[in-house]
Structures are given as C-alpha cells and as structure tokens.
N, C-alpha and C positions, 0 to 999 in steps of 0.2 A: 767456696772451695771446690775444685773439680773432684768429682767422685772417683775418677780414675787414679788420682794421687793417693787417696785413702786406700783404695784397693791395692795399689802398688806397695804401700807401707805395710799393709796387713800381710800381703804375700811374702814380703821380705822377711818378716818375723816368723810366719808359719812355715814357709818353705814347702817341703814335700809332706808336711803333717806334723802335728804335735805328738811326739813320741810318748811323753808322760801321760797325757790324757788318753791316748789310745791304749796303752798298757793297762791303765786303771779302769778302762771301760766307761769313761765319763760321758760318752755320747748317749748312754742310756739313763743318765742321771739328770734330773732337773734341779736347777739351782737359781740363786739370785746373787747378783754382784752390785755392790754399792761403791761408787767412787766418791771420796770425801777429801777435804783439805785438813791439814794439821796446823795451819797458821792463818792469820788474817790476811786477806788478799782481795784483789779485784779478779773475779773469774773471767776467763776468756776462752772461747772456742769449745765450750761444753757441747754445743750443737754438733760440731764435727766429731767429738768423742762419742756422742750418742750414735752418730751415723756409722762409726766404725763397728760398734756392737751390732747394728742392724746388718751391715755387710757380712759380718762373721756368722750371722744366723740366729742371733739372740731375738727373743720375743718381748713384747711389752716394755720397750725401752722408754724411759721417762727422763727427760732433761728437767731437773728440778730447779736449777739455777741458770739463768740466762747470762750471756756475755755482758760484761759491764756492771755486774752486781758486786757489791762489797759483802764479804762473808766473814764469819768468825770461825775459829778452829772447831773442827768436828762437823761442820756443815756438809751434808750429803749433796753432791752436785748432780749426780745422775744415778739411776737405778735401772737395772736390766735383768730380765728373767729369761731362762732358756736352757738348752742343753749345756751340760758342764763343759764339753769340749768347745762350744761356741763362745762361752764366757771367757775361757782361758785364751782362746785365739785373739780376742779383742782386748783383753786386760791391759797388757803392757803398752800397746800402741795408743789406746785411748788415754791411759794415764799420763804418758809422756806428752801428748798433745796438750792436755790441760795444764800440766806442770810448767812446760816451757812458755806457753802463751799467757798463762796467768802471771808468770814472772815478768814478761814484757809489759803486760797491762798494768801491773802494780807499780813497776818502776816509772812508767809513763805517768800514771796518776800522781805519784810523789813529785815528779818534776813539774807537772802542770800546777799542782797545789803551791809549790814553792814559788814558781814564776808569777803566779797570779796574786800572791800576797804582795809582790812588789809592783806588778803591773796587771790590773784586773782584765785588761782587754787583749793581752798577748796570746798568741797561738804557739803551741809546741808542735813542730812538724818533723817527721822523720825521713831519713834518706832512703836511697835504693840499696843500701848495704846489708839488707837482710840476707841470711844464707840462701843460696840458690835452692829453689823448690819450696821454700817456706814463706815466700813473700806474701801469698794470699792470707795465710794464717797470722803472720806477724803484723801485717797491715790491719787486719781485723782486731788483733790484740791492742795495737796502738789506739785505735778508735775507741775500744772498750775502756781504755784508760784515760780518755779525754783528749788525746792528741789527734793528729791527722797525718797521713802520708804527704810528703812534700811533692813527690812525683811518683806515680805508679810505675812508670817506665819511660823509656826514651821517646815514646810517641805521645807523651802526655803534654809536656810543656817545653818550650824552647828556653834553654838555660845555657848561656855562654860562659865557658870556663877558659882559663889560660891555655889549657891543653888543646883547645880549639884554635884560638887565634894565633898561637905560635906557629901553626902550620901554614899561615898565610903570609905572603911576602910583606904586606902592609900592616901586619900585626893587629893590634887591638882596634885601631881606627878603621882599618879595612873591614874587619869583622862586623863592626857596628854599622858601617855603611851598607854592607850586604844585607844585614837584617832589616835596616830601615827601608832599603829599596825593594825588599821582598814583600813588604806589607803583611808579614806574617801575623802581626798584631791584630789584624782584622778577624782572624780565625782562632788564634791561640794566644794566651798570655805569654809574654816573653820577658826574661830577666837576665841579669849579668852578675857574675861573681866579681867583686872588686876588692882591692886592698887599700885604696886611698880615696879621699873625698874628691880628688881631681878625676879619677876614673869613674866615680859614681856620677858626677855631673856631666861628664862626656857621654856616658851611657844614657842618662836621662834626656840629654839634648837629642840623641838619636831616636828616642821614642820608647826606651825601656819602661815597662810597666811596674817592675820591681827590681830592686838591687839587693844583693846579698854580700855583706862584708865578710871577708874570710880571715880568720885568725887576727882580729883586731882587739886589743886590750880594752876592757870596759871604760876606763877613763878617757881614752882617745875616741872610742866609739861614741860616747856621749856627745863629744864635740862634733863628730861627723853627722850624727843624727840631727843636731841643731841646725847645721848648715843646710842639709838636704831638706829639712822641713820648711826652712825659709824660702828656698829656691823652688821646691816642687812638692807642695803639701799633698798632692794627689798620689804620689808614688809610695808604694809599700816598701818598707825597709826591713831586711832580715840580717841575721848574723849566724855564722857557722864556724865550727872549728874548736874542738876540745871542750865542748860544753856538756856538763854532767850535773849530778845532784849538788855537788859542792859549790858550783859557781852559777847555776842557772838563775838564781834570784838576782845576783849582781848584774848579769847581762840583761835580764828583763827590766831592771831599773833604769837602763840607759834610754828607754823610750822606743825601742824597736817594735815593729809590729809582729814579727815572728822570729822564733829561734829554731834553727835547723840542727838536728842531732841524730847520732846513731846509737847513743848510749842505751836506750831501752832494749836494743837487740842483744846487749851483753849482760842482761839481767840474770841473776841466779834463778833457777827454776823454783817454783813454789813447792813446798813439801806436800805431796799428794799421796794418798793411799787407796787401796782397793780391798774390800773384805767380801768374802763370799760365804754363803751357807746353803745347805741342802734344803730343797723344797720337798716336803712329803706328799 
C-alpha cells in the first residue's frame, strides 16, 4: 500500500488539527491504544493500520495479528503507545481500514469455503470493481481471504469484452483475428468473455488461453463446460455475473476452473473497536 495514500487519509481526518485533543492537552499525556475485533473474522490490512499509527507519531506499534488470520471476538489486533494526540489522530482511520478490509477478507473466505466444498480445485477471483483508491487494500484483503484478484488493472491481462468488439466493423470475429495476429499470447495471457459455447469455441480456435462465460445459468453452464473440455482440455474456463454466497457452490459444481465476482467488495465491515488508557 503506498504510504502517501495512508498519509492522505490521515490528513483528511485530522485536517488543521484535532481540536478536542488540543483543548484537553493530550499532547503531553502518554497512552496506549488497542484495536480489537468484536466478532469472528479473517483479519486483513492490520499492517497498514499499524503504519497509520506510526505516521501519526505513535511509538512502539505492535501488529499482533497478521493479515489472513482467523480470530475470535475480543482479539487484540494491534497495540500502539505514544502521545495522546497521536493515538487519537490515528484511531479512526486505522480502525476503518481494518473493519472494511476484514469484511472483504471474511466474505471472500466464506465464498471460497463454499465453492471448494463443491469443487476443491476452484479459484475465486475478484474483478477491478473495488472502490477507486482502495484497490491495493481490497486486493490484499481478497488474498487474505483465500481468493485472488482476476486482473490488477488494464495493463495486466488482455480480456476481450463485447464492449471492445462492438466498436469494430467486423465485430467479434475481427477482434479475435486482431488478437491472434498480434501474437499477444507470447507475452500476456489473453481471454474472452463469451455468452455461448459457439463463441467460446471460436475464441479458442483463435488462440484464447481462457474463456469467461458471462451470466450463464448453472445447468446450461455445465453443458458448455463439458463441450469445451472435450474440444480444448488445456483452456481454463471461468464464469462471471451475479455470483455471491447464495449460488457460488452451485456454480463451482459445474466444473469451471474459476469464478469471477465482485461480491466481496460489498461485504459489511467487521465490528471493530479501539480502547485507550493512560500510561503513568
């Protein structure tokens, strides 16, 4: 996570100064802050929360629980000592980071667990639809929960969508021919979003290394997977579109290699608290 973003978030909250801490004279008081969880969860981005305390001027910052750890209610995730005003400057930003990211990680973990009960080899991968500015944290949270980012950005992988090929006069076929002729597969993996088995086979014939079925119902998808496996067993098969906790196992059972979802990004934050006390 770029340090400058953490600094910006801290400045956004502190602004021209913490009026309450200034009036109370907390700069001259030493204290300790403990960030803890109130519910079972997968912790994520505790390291970044610790860095927020350091940037704010706290001393002896200890990250007690690493990202990816399952914890029970009451677990202290990090502990920081320092001036009272520094602890208050970091308090809310650090807490929100852990709450949001642990929510993403925990939902990812639940989806991975459900999917692998139906298909032990399946991968849960997430889209680029994380809120702007939060992508590094949310991707780390997804990994903490056992998933993986599908694409980190547009410069990561070539993935053909219908919004690409509709801009070409020759449509889908022309787009595939351009990709084939470019030999992009020698440097980057490339895939195609498809809605039918016919589109999938045309993409594979052009050299696509993976295909991604979009908004195909599980019963029909199972048939598509069977056909593709027979024709091109080397090609990875994914599915995307409306997949969440309630249907991830059903989609996993179709035999696809990966499921693409944005659902973890909409997870409820984990209930997190911070308690402070004076150090004599």
